C-alpha positions in Angstrom: 91.8 129.4 51.9 91.5 126.0 50.6 95.0 125.2 51.1 94.7 125.6 55.0 91.6 123.6 54.6 93.0 120.5 53.2 96.1 121.0 55.9 93.4 121.1 58.7 91.7 117.8 57.2 95.2 116.4 56.6 96.2 116.7 60.6 92.8 115.8 61.4 93.3 112.0 59.6 96.8 112.2 60.8 96.2 112.5 64.2 93.2 110.2 64.2 94.8 107.5 62.5 97.7 107.7 65.0 95.5 107.7 68.0 94.2 104.3 66.5 97.6 103.1 65.6 98.5 103.6 68.9 95.5 102.2 70.4 96.3 99.0 68.5 99.9 99.0 69.9 98.6 99.2 73.5 96.5 96.1 72.9 98.9 94.5 71.0 100.9 94.6 74.2 98.1 93.0 76.2 96.8 90.6 73.6 99.4 87.9 74.8 99.6 84.7 76.6 102.0 83.7 79.1 105.1 82.1 77.7 108.0 80.3 79.2 111.4 82.2 78.7 114.8 82.7 80.3 115.4 85.0 82.5 118.1 86.7 81.0 115.5 87.4 77.6 114.1 90.1 80.3 117.5 91.1 81.2 117.5 89.0 84.9 120.7 87.0 86.0 119.6 83.8 86.2 122.5 82.2 88.2 122.1 84.5 90.4 118.0 83.9 90.9 118.7 80.0 90.9 121.2 79.9 93.5 119.6 82.8 95.7 116.1 80.8 95.4 117.4 77.6 95.9 119.4 78.7 99.2 116.5 80.4 100.7 114.2 77.5 100.2 116.2 74.9 101.4 116.8 76.9 104.7 113.1 76.9 105.0 112.7 73.0 104.5 115.5 72.5 106.7 114.1 75.0 109.7 110.9 72.9 108.8 109.0 76.0 107.3 107.1 73.9 104.8 108.0 70.1 103.7 107.9 71.8 100.1 107.3 74.6 98.2 106.6 75.8 94.3 107.5 79.1 93.1 106.3 80.6 89.8 107.4 83.9 88.4 106.3 85.8 85.6 108.0 88.9 83.9 106.7 90.8 80.7 104.7 87.9 79.9 107.0 85.3 80.3 107.1 82.7 83.2 110.7 82.8 84.0 110.9 81.0 87.2 108.6 78.0 87.8 110.5 75.2 90.5 109.5 72.7 92.9 110.9 72.0 95.7 111.0 69.6 98.7 108.3 66.9 99.2 104.3 66.9 100.1 104.9 65.9 103.9 108.0 65.2 106.0 108.1 61.9 105.4 109.7 62.4 101.8 107.4 59.8 100.2 106.0 62.0 97.3 107.9 65.0 95.3 106.4 68.1 94.7 105.7 68.2 91.2 105.0 71.2 88.8 101.8 70.4 88.2 100.7 69.6 91.6 97.3 71.6 92.7 97.4 73.5 95.8 94.6 74.6 98.7 95.0 78.4 98.3 93.5 79.5 101.3 92.9 83.1 101.7 94.1 83.9 97.9 90.6 82.4 97.2 89.3 86.1 98.4 90.9 87.6 95.4 90.1 84.8 93.0 86.9 83.6 93.8 84.2 86.3 94.8 86.4 89.2 94.0 86.5 88.7 90.1 83.0 88.2 90.3 82.2 91.2 92.3 84.2 93.5 89.8 82.5 92.0 87.0 79.3 92.8 88.6 80.5 96.5 89.5 81.2 96.7 85.7 77.8 95.4 85.0 76.3 98.3 87.2 75.0 95.5 89.4 76.5 96.8 92.5 77.5 100.1 93.8 80.6 100.4 96.1 79.2 103.4 98.0 76.1 102.1 98.5 74.8 100.6 101.6 75.6 96.5 101.2 72.2 96.1 102.8 70.6 97.2 99.7 71.9 93.9 98.1 71.8 91.8 100.9 68.5 91.7 102.5 69.3 90.4 106.1 71.2 93.3 107.0 68.7 96.1 106.3 67.0 95.8 110.1 70.4 95.4 111.7 71.4 98.9 113.3 75.3 98.4 113.2 75.5 96.9 109.7 72.5 98.4 107.8 74.4 101.5 106.8 78.0 99.6 105.9 79.2 100.1 102.2 80.8 97.5 99.9 83.5 99.5 99.9 84.0 99.9 103.7 83.6 96.1 103.8 85.9 95.2 101.4 88.6 97.5 102.6 88.5 96.0 106.1 87.4 99.3 107.3 83.8 98.4 108.2 84.8 97.1 111.7 83.2 93.7 111.3 84.3 91.0 113.6 87.5 89.0 112.3 86.4 85.7 112.9 83.7 83.7 114.1 84.6 79.7 114.7 81.5 77.9 113.2 83.4 74.8 113.9 82.1 75.5 117.7 78.6 74.8 116.7 79.0 71.5 115.3 81.1 69.9 117.9 80.2 68.8 121.3 82.6 69.5 124.2 83.7 65.9 124.4 85.0 66.6 120.4 82.0 64.2 118.8 80.1 66.0 115.9 76.1 67.0 116.2 74.0 64.6 114.5 72.1 67.4 113.8 74.4 69.4 111.6 76.2 66.8 110.4 76.1 63.0 108.8 78.4 60.5 107.8 76.2 59.7 104.7 74.8 62.1 102.4 70.6 62.7 101.9 68.6 65.3 100.7 68.8 67.5 103.8 72.7 66.8 104.3 73.8 67.1 100.8 77.0 69.5 101.5 80.1 67.4 101.7 83.0 68.7 103.8 85.2 65.9 104.1 85.3 62.0 103.2 82.4 60.7 104.8 81.2 63.9 106.5 78.4 65.6 105.1 76.6 69.0 106.6 73.1 70.2 107.1 71.9 72.5 104.2 70.5 74.6 106.0 73.8 74.9 108.4 74.4 77.8 105.6 71.7 80.1 107.1 72.7 79.6 110.4 76.5 80.8 109.9 74.6 84.2 108.0 72.3 84.5 110.9 75.5 84.5 113.3 77.1 86.9 110.9 74.5 89.4 111.2 74.5 89.2 114.9 78.2 89.9 114.9 79.2 93.0 116.7 80.9 95.9 114.8 83.3 97.9 116.1 82.3 102.1 116.8 86.0 102.6 115.8 86.6 102.8 111.8 90.2 101.6 111.1 91.3 98.8 109.6 90.5 95.6 110.9 90.6 92.6 108.9 87.4 90.3 108.5 86.7 87.8 106.4 83.0 87.0 107.4 82.1 88.6 104.4 83.7 86.5 101.9 81.2 83.7 103.5 78.2 85.8 102.1 79.4 87.1 98.7 78.8 83.4 96.8 74.9 83.5 97.9 75.2 87.1 97.1 76.7 86.7 93.4 74.1 83.7 93.0 71.1 86.1 93.4 72.6 88.9 91.4 73.4 86.4 88.4 71.0 83.8 88.6 74.0 81.4 88.0 75.3 79.3 90.9 78.5 80.8 92.4 80.9 77.8 90.7 79.3 78.1 87.4 79.7 81.5 87.3 83.4 81.8 87.8 84.0 78.8 85.7 82.1 80.4 82.6 83.1 83.8 83.1 86.5 83.5 84.2 88.5 80.2 84.6 87.3 78.3 81.2 87.8 81.4 79.1 91.3 81.9 80.7 92.1 78.1 80.1 92.4 77.3 84.2 91.4 74.0 84.0 92.3 72.9 87.6 91.0 75.9 89.2 87.9 75.3 91.5 86.5 73.8 94.5 86.4 70.3 95.5 89.2 68.8 93.4 88.7 65.6 95.4 85.2 65.0 93.2 86.8 66.3 89.8 89.1 63.1 89.1 92.2 65.3 88.0 95.2 63.4 87.3 97.8 66.0 89.2 98.6 65.1 92.8 96.7 67.6 95.3 99.1 68.7 98.1 97.9 67.8 101.9 97.5 70.5 104.2 96.9 69.5 107.8 97.1 66.5 109.9 93.4 67.5 111.6 92.6 66.4 115.1 89.4 68.1 116.0 86.8 67.9 113.2 88.1 65.6 110.0 90.4 63.2 111.9 93.1 62.7 109.4 95.1 63.9 106.9 93.6 67.0 104.8 94.3 66.1 101.0 92.0 67.0 98.2 89.2 69.0 100.8 89.8 72.6 102.0 91.4 73.2 105.0 89.6 76.0 106.5 86.8 74.7 108.9 84.5 77.4 107.9 84.7 76.8 104.2 84.5 72.9 105.2 81.2 73.9 106.8 79.7 75.2 103.6 80.4 71.9 101.4 84.1 73.8 100.6 82.5 76.1 98.2 83.1 79.7 99.9 84.6 82.7 99.2 86.9 82.8 102.1 88.6 80.0 101.3 88.2 76.8 99.1 89.6 76.9 95.7 92.2 75.0 94.6 95.0 75.4 91.6 97.9 74.9 90.3 100.6 77.5 89.9 100.5 78.0 86.1 96.4 78.3 86.0 97.0 80.8 88.9 99.2 82.6 87.0 96.6 83.3 84.1 94.2 85.1 86.4 97.0 86.9 88.1 98.2 88.1 84.5 94.7 89.0 83.4 94.7 91.4 86.5 98.0 92.6 86.1 97.1 93.5 82.5 94.0 95.8 84.1 91.6 93.3 83.1 92.3 92.0 79.9 94.2 88.4 78.9 94.5 86.9 75.0 92.5 89.1 73.6 89.5 89.1 75.7 88.1 91.6 78.4 87.5 90.0 81.5 87.1 93.6 83.8 87.1 97.0 82.7 90.3 98.8 83.3 88.5 101.7 85.6 87.3 98.9 87.7 90.3 96.8 87.9 92.5 100.0 88.9 89.8 101.2 91.3 89.9 97.8 93.1 93.7 97.9 93.7 93.9 101.7 94.6 94.5 101.9 98.6 91.3 103.1 99.8 91.6 104.5 103.1 95.4 105.9 103.9 94.2 108.6 105.9 93.2 106.1 108.4 96.4 104.2 108.2 95.0 101.3 106.2 96.7 100.1 103.5 94.3 97.6 101.8 92.4 98.1 98.4 89.3 96.4 97.4 89.8 93.2 98.6 93.3 93.3 97.6 95.9 93.5 100.0 98.5 96.1 99.3 102.3 97.0 100.6 102.7 98.8 104.0 102.4 102.5 103.4 105.8 103.9 103.1 107.0 100.4 102.3 109.8 101.8 100.4 111.2 103.7 103.7 111.5 100.7 105.7 114.2 98.3 106.4 114.1 94.8 104.7 112.8 92.9 107.9 110.3 95.7 108.2 108.6 95.8 104.8 105.9 93.8 103.9 106.3 92.3 101.1 109.7 93.0 99.5 110.5 96.7 100.1 111.2 97.0 96.1 107.7 96.2 95.1 105.7 99.0 93.6 103.0 101.2 95.4 100.8 100.2 92.5 101.3 96.4 93.1 98.8 94.2 95.2 97.8 90.6 96.2 97.0 88.3 99.2 98.4 85.6 101.1 96.7 82.3 102.5 96.8 80.8 105.7 98.1 77.4 104.6 101.3 78.8 103.2 100.3 80.6 100.1 100.9 84.2 98.6 100.5 86.0 95.3 101.6 89.5 94.4 101.4 91.4 91.2 103.1 94.4 90.4 101.7 96.0 87.2 105.0 98.5 87.0 107.7 96.1 87.3 105.3 93.7 85.1 105.7 91.1 87.3 103.6 88.2 88.7 105.0 86.7 91.9 103.7 83.1 93.1 104.6 81.0 96.7 102.4 77.8 96.9 103.3 75.5 100.3 101.5 73.7 102.6 103.2 75.2 105.9 100.4 74.0 108.1 101.8 70.2 107.5 101.8 68.4 109.8 100.1 71.3 112.3 99.3 75.0 111.8 101.5 75.6 114.8 104.7 75.4 112.2 104.8 78.8 111.8 108.9 79.4 110.4 107.5 80.7 107.2 106.7 83.8 108.9 109.6 84.2 111.4 112.2 83.7 108.4 110.2 86.0 106.1 110.6 82.9 103.5 107.9 84.3 100.9 109.4 88.1 101.1 113.1 87.0 100.8 112.4 85.2 97.5 110.1 87.9 96.0 113.0 90.1 96.7 115.5 88.1 94.7 113.6 88.7 91.4 113.9 92.8 92.1 117.8 92.6 93.0 119.4 90.8 89.7 119.8 92.5 86.6 122.0 92.0 83.5 124.0 94.9 82.2 122.2 96.3 79.0 123.7 95.4 75.4 
């Protein structure tokens, strides 16, 4: 009898030790920083990749899809491709460099407010299935908004108005700015800088929030992309954390990740890096926008917003995305719980033909059954993958199953947003497809 007891005790300790060892192995896989490697080190054909990507990007530049672009791809925690193409503008005076800073546009949504919201869910300060009005008081007496949940809002399933052009509130019919909202010099009441020599009245944010509260909500519950609440999220984050939105992101994410260029208003930060310009604005700023956010709504908030406004280099952006791919863990530090990360990247309402996760974009439903032309993004990405695109010509995609991070940065809006060949030629998807279409034979 004693013999059997000893065996059972031994088996218990063996199993416990094995589980612990297995856990340690799992953690060690995640306990990595991004490093550089040749594609051949992850069994990809380097010559094929460079040839194909070069061809696609040069075709894009020739067809004025963008004056220049930058691509970074990481696989198995190794940056296996990082290349710059073309110039900042079509006058070919400033070549694109690998450490250039880009306006991320709507990629801000998943790299600004979203990590903060995930952390707040982790801490029990936000519940995805409670009415958003439980946290955002202005909606408590708004009939068509008081019952909307944060889950519905983040999945673009709430029926919110897609967009409000707040610029219409500050411009007269003759194109001149209204001095009650915009001044050319700063003061105590006009402290939010939208651009060189343009300052927004501090209280204009309240006007924007009131207009969002009064905006219509569709009675039909289906996928309808809306960025309005991302204009609200920064203030919500400040209310729940007691810190400024910028400081919270810097302290809890960007600084510990080592993402030193990731932030808002880079023109004021004194970076030595070049900042890639976006559009030649003829409505509001009346000059080439460089170092200030392109999105007008974000600019009216002083460039610090949740819908747009974040800038970064490709390598700093890659660190945050690699953390996402490792389900909230990077280089020995847990930023977001595994469970919360997985909950946010899951398709929420497939029964409503809504492909979206929580804040994150996802592949089209049934993406792998579609043709290359119909698919979004590449038809070879896994269903577990996720990302987001940006209006200025940015695009990021994370594929945990294939251990791949894909970053495409461009300024397709230069000199004007009417340039749409980036979409027509499916440049971003075609480049992404290259990295799924090549492999070297195993040894």
